[in-house]
C-alpha positions as CSV (number, residue, x, y, z in Angstrom):
1,M,-36.4,-12.7,23.2
2,Q,-33.4,-10.9,21.8
3,A,-33.6,-8.3,19.2
4,P,-31.7,-8.7,16.0
5,I,-28.4,-6.9,15.4
6,P,-28.7,-4.0,12.9
7,A,-27.1,-4.8,9.4
8,H,-24.8,-2.5,8.3
9,I,-25.0,-0.8,4.7
10,R,-22.5,1.0,2.7
11,I,-24.3,2.7,-0.4
12,I,-22.1,3.9,-3.5
13,Y,-23.3,5.4,-6.5
14,D,-19.4,5.6,-8.4
15,G,-19.2,1.4,-8.7
16,V,-16.6,-0.9,-7.4
17,G,-14.6,-0.1,-10.3
18,S,-14.0,3.3,-9.0
19,S,-10.4,4.1,-8.6
20,V,-11.1,5.1,-4.7
21,F,-13.1,1.7,-4.0
22,P,-10.4,-0.5,-2.5
23,G,-8.8,2.6,-0.2
24,Q,-11.7,4.6,1.0
25,V,-14.6,2.0,0.6
26,L,-13.4,-1.5,1.1
27,A,-10.9,-1.1,3.6
28,P,-12.4,1.0,6.1
29,L,-15.6,-1.5,5.8
30,R,-13.1,-4.1,6.5
31,A,-12.0,-2.4,9.6
32,Y,-15.6,-1.9,10.5
33,Q,-16.4,-5.6,10.1
34,K,-13.5,-6.5,12.2
35,Q,-15.0,-4.6,15.3
36,H,-18.5,-5.7,14.7
37,A,-17.7,-9.3,13.6
38,A,-21.8,-10.5,14.4
39,T,-23.1,-7.5,12.2
40,P,-24.2,-8.4,8.8
41,V,-22.5,-6.1,6.4
42,Y,-23.5,-5.0,2.9
43,I,-22.2,-2.9,0.2
44,V,-25.2,-1.7,-2.1
45,S,-23.5,-0.5,-5.5
46,F,-25.4,0.8,-8.5
47,E,-24.0,0.1,-11.9
48,Y,-24.9,0.8,-15.5
49,A,-26.1,-2.4,-17.1
50,R,-22.8,-2.1,-19.4
51,D,-20.8,-2.0,-16.5
52,S,-22.4,-4.7,-14.3
53,K,-20.2,-7.7,-15.9
54,A,-16.9,-5.9,-15.1
55,A,-18.0,-5.3,-11.7
56,R,-18.9,-8.6,-10.9
57,T,-15.5,-9.7,-12.4
58,L,-13.6,-7.4,-10.8
59,I,-15.4,-8.7,-7.2
60,E,-14.3,-12.0,-8.1
61,K,-10.9,-11.6,-9.3
62,K,-9.6,-8.8,-6.7
63,F,-11.8,-8.5,-3.5
64,S,-11.7,-11.4,-1.5
65,G,-14.0,-12.6,1.1
66,M,-17.2,-11.0,-0.7
67,V,-20.3,-12.9,-1.4
68,L,-22.2,-11.4,-4.6
69,E,-25.6,-11.9,-3.7
70,K,-28.2,-13.4,-6.4
71,T,-31.5,-12.1,-5.1
72,L,-32.8,-9.0,-6.5
73,A,-29.4,-8.2,-8.0
74,T,-27.9,-10.4,-10.7
75,D,-28.0,-13.8,-12.4
76,Y,-24.7,-14.8,-10.7
77,S,-23.7,-15.7,-7.5
78,F,-20.1,-16.6,-5.9
79,T,-18.2,-16.4,-3.1
80,T,-14.3,-16.0,-3.0
81,A,-11.7,-17.4,-0.7
82,N,-10.6,-15.0,2.2
83,D,-8.1,-16.4,4.6
84,E,-7.1,-13.2,6.1
85,N,-10.8,-13.0,7.3
86,K,-12.1,-16.5,7.3
87,N,-13.5,-15.9,11.0
88,N,-15.2,-13.0,10.0
89,P,-18.8,-13.3,7.9
90,A,-18.3,-12.4,4.1
91,I,-19.3,-8.9,2.9
92,T,-22.1,-9.2,0.6
93,I,-22.5,-7.2,-2.1
94,I,-25.4,-6.3,-4.4
95,I,-25.6,-4.5,-7.4
96,F,-28.5,-2.9,-8.9
97,K,-29.5,-0.7,-12.1
98,K,-27.8,2.5,-12.1
99,Y,-29.8,4.7,-14.5
100,P,-28.4,8.3,-16.0
101,F,-28.8,11.0,-14.1
102,V,-31.4,14.3,-15.6
103,G,-32.8,15.2,-12.4
104,S,-33.7,14.0,-9.1
105,F,-36.7,12.5,-10.2
106,N,-34.5,10.1,-12.4
107,L,-33.6,8.5,-8.9
108,V,-37.0,7.4,-8.5
109,L,-36.3,3.9,-9.9
110,A,-33.0,3.4,-8.0
111,A,-34.6,4.1,-5.2
112,Y,-37.3,1.6,-5.5
113,Q,-34.5,-1.0,-5.8
114,L,-32.9,0.1,-2.6
115,K,-36.4,0.3,-0.7
116,K,-37.0,-3.1,-1.7
117,F,-34.1,-4.7,-0.1
118,L,-34.5,-2.6,2.9
119,R,-37.7,-4.3,3.5
120,R,-35.9,-7.4,4.3
121,L,-34.2,-6.2,7.2
122,P,-35.8,-5.6,10.5
123,S,-33.2,-2.8,11.4
124,Y,-30.3,-1.3,9.6
125,T,-27.6,1.5,9.8
126,I,-26.8,3.2,6.3
127,S,-23.3,5.1,5.2
128,A,-24.2,6.8,1.7
129,R,-20.9,7.9,0.1
130,G,-21.9,11.4,-1.6
131,P,-25.0,13.3,-2.6
132,L,-26.8,11.0,-5.1
133,A,-26.3,7.7,-2.9
134,G,-27.3,10.1,0.3
135,A,-30.4,11.2,-2.0
136,L,-31.3,7.4,-2.8
137,A,-30.9,6.5,1.5
138,L,-33.5,9.4,2.2
139,R,-36.1,8.0,-0.3
140,A,-35.6,4.9,0.5
141,A,-35.2,4.1,4.3
142,D,-37.8,3.4,7.0
143,T,-38.1,5.6,10.0
144,R,-39.1,2.7,11.6
145,H,-36.3,0.4,10.8
146,C,-33.4,3.0,10.1
147,Q,-31.3,3.6,13.3
148,E,-29.0,5.7,11.6
149,L,-27.9,7.3,8.5
150,I,-24.8,8.8,7.6
151,I,-24.3,10.9,4.2
152,Q,-20.5,11.1,3.8
153,A,-19.9,14.2,2.0
154,R,-16.8,13.5,-0.5
155,G,-16.6,16.6,-2.6
156,L,-18.8,19.1,-4.7
157,V,-20.7,17.2,-7.1
158,A,-21.6,20.1,-9.1
159,A,-18.6,22.1,-9.0
160,E,-16.6,18.9,-9.9
161,Y,-18.7,18.4,-12.6
162,L,-18.5,22.0,-14.1
163,Y,-14.7,21.6,-13.1
164,D,-14.1,18.7,-15.3
165,Q,-16.0,20.2,-18.2
166,E,-13.5,23.1,-18.1
167,Q,-10.7,21.0,-18.6
168,H,-11.9,20.2,-22.2
169,Q,-12.9,23.2,-23.5
170,Q,-12.6,23.1,-27.2
171,E,-13.3,26.3,-29.7
172,K,-16.1,28.7,-29.3
173,N,-18.8,27.6,-31.8
174,V,-22.7,27.2,-32.3
175,G,-21.9,23.4,-31.2
176,E,-19.5,24.0,-28.8
177,F,-21.9,26.7,-27.0
178,L,-25.0,24.4,-26.9
179,R,-22.6,21.7,-25.0
180,R,-21.6,24.0,-22.3
181,W,-25.4,25.3,-22.1
182,I,-26.2,21.4,-21.5
183,H,-23.6,21.1,-18.8
184,R,-24.3,24.1,-17.0
185,L,-27.8,22.7,-16.9
186,R,-26.9,19.7,-15.6
187,A,-24.6,21.1,-13.0
188,Q,-27.6,22.9,-11.8
189,Q,-29.6,19.7,-11.5
190,F,-26.5,18.5,-9.3
191,E,-26.3,21.6,-7.3
192,K,-30.0,21.4,-6.4
193,L,-30.0,18.0,-5.5
194,E,-26.9,18.6,-3.0
195,K,-29.0,21.2,-1.5
196,K,-31.8,19.2,-0.7
197,V,-29.6,16.5,0.7
198,Y,-27.4,18.3,2.8
199,A,-30.4,20.5,4.3
200,L,-31.7,16.7,6.2
201,Q,-35.1,17.7,6.2
202,A,-36.4,14.3,6.2
203,P,-37.3,12.5,9.5
204,L,-34.7,10.5,9.7
205,P,-31.4,10.1,12.5
206,A,-29.4,11.9,9.8
207,T,-25.8,13.2,9.7
208,I,-23.3,14.5,7.5
209,E,-19.5,13.2,7.5
210,C,-17.0,15.3,5.8
211,V,-13.7,14.8,4.5
212,S,-12.5,18.3,5.7
213,P,-13.0,21.2,7.7
214,A,-13.3,23.4,4.8
215,L,-16.0,21.4,3.0
216,K,-17.7,21.4,6.1
217,N,-17.9,25.1,5.9
218,Y,-18.8,25.3,2.4
219,L,-21.8,23.2,3.1
220,I,-22.9,25.5,5.8
221,E,-22.6,28.5,4.1
222,T,-23.6,27.5,0.5
223,F,-26.2,24.4,1.4
224,H,-27.3,25.9,4.6
225,A,-26.7,22.4,6.4
226,P,-27.4,22.2,9.7
227,A,-24.1,22.8,11.4
228,G,-25.0,20.6,14.7
229,K,-25.5,17.5,12.3
230,I,-22.0,17.6,10.6
231,T,-18.7,15.8,11.7
232,I,-15.4,15.6,10.4
233,A,-14.2,12.0,8.8
234,Q,-11.7,10.1,10.9
235,H,-12.1,6.5,9.9
236,D,-11.2,6.3,6.8
237,I,-7.6,7.9,7.5
238,P,-4.9,5.0,7.1
239,S,-3.0,4.7,10.0
240,A,0.8,5.7,10.1
241,L,2.9,2.6,9.2
242,E,5.4,1.8,11.6
243,T,9.1,3.5,11.3
244,K,11.0,-0.3,11.2
245,Q,8.3,-1.3,8.2
246,L,8.9,1.6,6.3
247,E,12.8,1.4,6.6
248,T,13.1,-2.1,5.3
249,W,10.9,-1.1,2.3
250,K,12.8,2.0,1.5
251,K,16.0,-0.3,1.6
252,E,14.5,-3.0,-0.4
253,V,12.9,-0.7,-3.2
254,R,16.1,1.4,-3.6
255,Q,17.8,-1.5,-4.4
256,E,15.5,-3.2,-6.3
257,L,15.2,0.3,-8.5
258,E,19.0,1.3,-8.2
259,I,18.0,4.8,-6.7
260,P,21.1,5.7,-4.3
261,E,20.9,5.5,-1.0
262,S,21.8,9.5,-1.2
263,A,19.4,10.6,-3.6
264,T,16.7,13.0,-2.4
265,V,13.5,11.0,-4.1
266,Y,10.0,12.6,-4.7
267,C,7.3,10.7,-5.6
268,Y,4.1,11.5,-7.5
269,S,1.3,9.1,-7.3
270,G,-1.8,9.3,-9.5
271,S,-3.2,10.0,-12.9
272,V,-2.3,12.0,-15.9
273,K,-5.6,13.7,-15.9
274,P,-5.7,17.2,-16.2
275,W,-7.1,18.1,-13.0
276,Q,-4.4,16.2,-11.1
277,C,-1.9,18.4,-12.7
278,P,1.1,16.1,-14.0
279,D,2.5,19.2,-15.7
280,L,2.8,21.1,-12.8
281,T,4.4,18.1,-10.9
282,I,6.9,17.7,-13.7
283,D,7.8,21.3,-13.7
284,F,8.3,21.2,-10.0
285,F,10.8,18.5,-10.2
286,A,12.8,20.1,-12.9
287,R,13.3,22.7,-10.8
288,E,14.4,20.5,-7.6
289,L,16.5,19.0,-10.0
290,K,18.3,21.9,-10.9
291,K,18.6,22.6,-7.1
292,N,20.2,19.3,-6.1
293,D,21.1,17.1,-9.0
294,T,21.0,14.2,-6.9
295,S,17.2,14.3,-6.8
296,Y,15.2,11.8,-8.3
297,L,11.5,11.3,-9.2
298,L,9.1,8.2,-8.8
299,I,6.0,8.0,-10.6
300,L,3.4,5.5,-9.5
301,T,0.5,5.3,-12.3
302,Q,-1.5,3.3,-14.4
303,D,-0.9,5.8,-17.3
304,R,2.8,4.9,-17.4
305,Q,2.9,5.7,-21.3
306,Q,1.3,8.8,-21.0
307,F,3.8,9.8,-18.3
308,M,6.8,8.5,-20.3
309,E,5.6,10.9,-23.1
310,L,5.4,14.0,-20.9
311,L,8.9,13.0,-19.3
312,H,10.4,12.8,-22.6
313,E,9.3,16.4,-23.7
314,S,10.9,17.7,-20.7
315,A,14.6,18.7,-19.8
316,I,14.7,15.7,-17.4
317,T,17.0,12.9,-18.1
318,K,16.2,9.4,-18.1
319,T,18.7,8.7,-15.4
320,N,16.5,10.8,-12.7
321,Y,13.5,9.0,-13.0
322,R,11.4,5.9,-13.0
323,V,7.6,5.2,-13.9
324,L,6.0,2.3,-12.6
325,T,2.6,0.5,-12.4
326,V,2.0,-1.4,-9.1
327,K,-0.6,-2.9,-7.5
328,H,-2.9,-1.2,-5.0
329,D,-1.7,-3.5,-2.1
330,Q,2.2,-2.5,-3.1
331,V,1.8,1.5,-3.3
332,Y,2.8,1.7,0.7
333,R,6.0,-0.5,0.2
334,Y,7.0,1.9,-3.1
335,L,6.2,5.0,-1.2
336,A,8.2,4.0,1.5
337,A,11.7,4.6,-0.7
338,C,10.8,8.4,-1.0
339,D,11.0,11.3,0.7
340,T,8.5,13.8,-0.2
341,G,5.0,13.3,-2.2
342,I,4.0,15.6,-4.7
343,L,0.4,16.9,-4.7
344,F,0.0,20.0,-7.2
345,R,-3.6,21.1,-8.2
346,R,-4.8,24.5,-9.6
347,P,-6.9,26.8,-7.7
348,H,-10.5,26.1,-7.5
349,V,-13.2,25.7,-4.9
350,V,-13.1,21.6,-6.0
351,N,-9.7,21.5,-4.7
352,W,-9.5,23.5,-1.8
353,V,-12.5,21.6,0.1
354,S,-10.8,18.3,-0.6
355,R,-8.9,15.7,1.2
356,P,-6.8,13.9,-1.6
357,T,-6.6,10.3,-0.9
358,K,-3.0,10.6,-2.1
359,A,-2.1,13.0,1.0
360,L,-3.2,10.5,3.4
361,E,-1.4,7.7,1.7
362,Y,1.7,10.0,1.6
363,H,1.4,10.8,5.2
364,A,0.6,7.4,6.4
365,A,3.9,6.5,4.9
366,G,5.8,9.5,6.7
367,L,6.5,11.6,3.6
368,A,6.8,15.3,3.4
369,I,4.3,16.8,1.1
370,A,5.1,19.2,-1.7
371,H,2.1,21.3,-2.3
372,N,1.1,24.5,-3.8
373,N,-1.3,26.1,-1.4
374,T,-4.6,25.3,-2.9
375,V,-5.8,22.5,-0.6
376,A,-6.9,23.7,2.5
377,Y,-6.6,20.1,4.1
378,L,-2.8,20.4,3.6
379,N,-2.5,23.5,5.1
380,D,-4.3,22.6,8.3
381,Q,-2.4,19.1,8.6
382,Y,1.1,19.4,7.6
383,I,2.3,23.2,7.8
């Protein structure tokens, strides 16, 4: 009797509503599905109770070809149409309850849900996105049935948490001091979890997949991760688009937006959040505009109003920029109209070890990248 094909499970802890879900989770998984059509594919997503309904709605409206499973996960079940992948089985999404992180012991309840699901499968492989998802997989996976566990290291949770808090510093008073102390304690808990997960001491066939050589070096030096069990991710890097297609889009979009063919077009694709440095982006373009008055700035963002306000405060004239909100599947079309993508960050280890999604998109669209040498990956790839 032939053994059943192992199921493939992708575990995420930042939810299907995350901005990176379509490009960095779903797209690679669909590519995997095309290559392994007979393999049952699952996404296990942990969502806070307040977000569960929104997650179900998002799946139903935007992510086609999926089944939201009723058993264990939710009271709702549906399948959406998917003409593109009609010859492949649907990807099954299972939603489990997510609990606030106040220490690794708080992951026990989440891991119990996962373990109960895994017991239904005779064999499986797991990809866990980030150390929290990795911690759940290490707790729940059974050595007899788990054939492979890949923990995807996409950043530094503790360092990112502290960095995010630094962006919101307030006046130095007693209340602020207490708030910072609580955040430092929470960051220590995250760091302790990262160290434990990346040590890979569980008796499972586990490896770590990093997004950059800089992150690999950091995990080895800081968390003593086993160097022989770390690889650099390649499968989720989008392929370069065909030159003919890019040229067609470039002509179409420049006509649509009334951008002269002779203009040098810079693009910023991202949010207005402080860590993405929108101020540095605008300052950079203002300098380039002084050098070349035919320069043009195209901003693709969900934060259109905020960017319009920032640009209004700058010395950049309205005829030299456009701010648009476009659908995810239209981003490449608009990037094709540009010459250079802008990606500025402030000096920090979080940025140094990262592999920004926007850099991958810029590169796939054939753009040069203007940056300020704060991301090691850009130096490795494009300089």
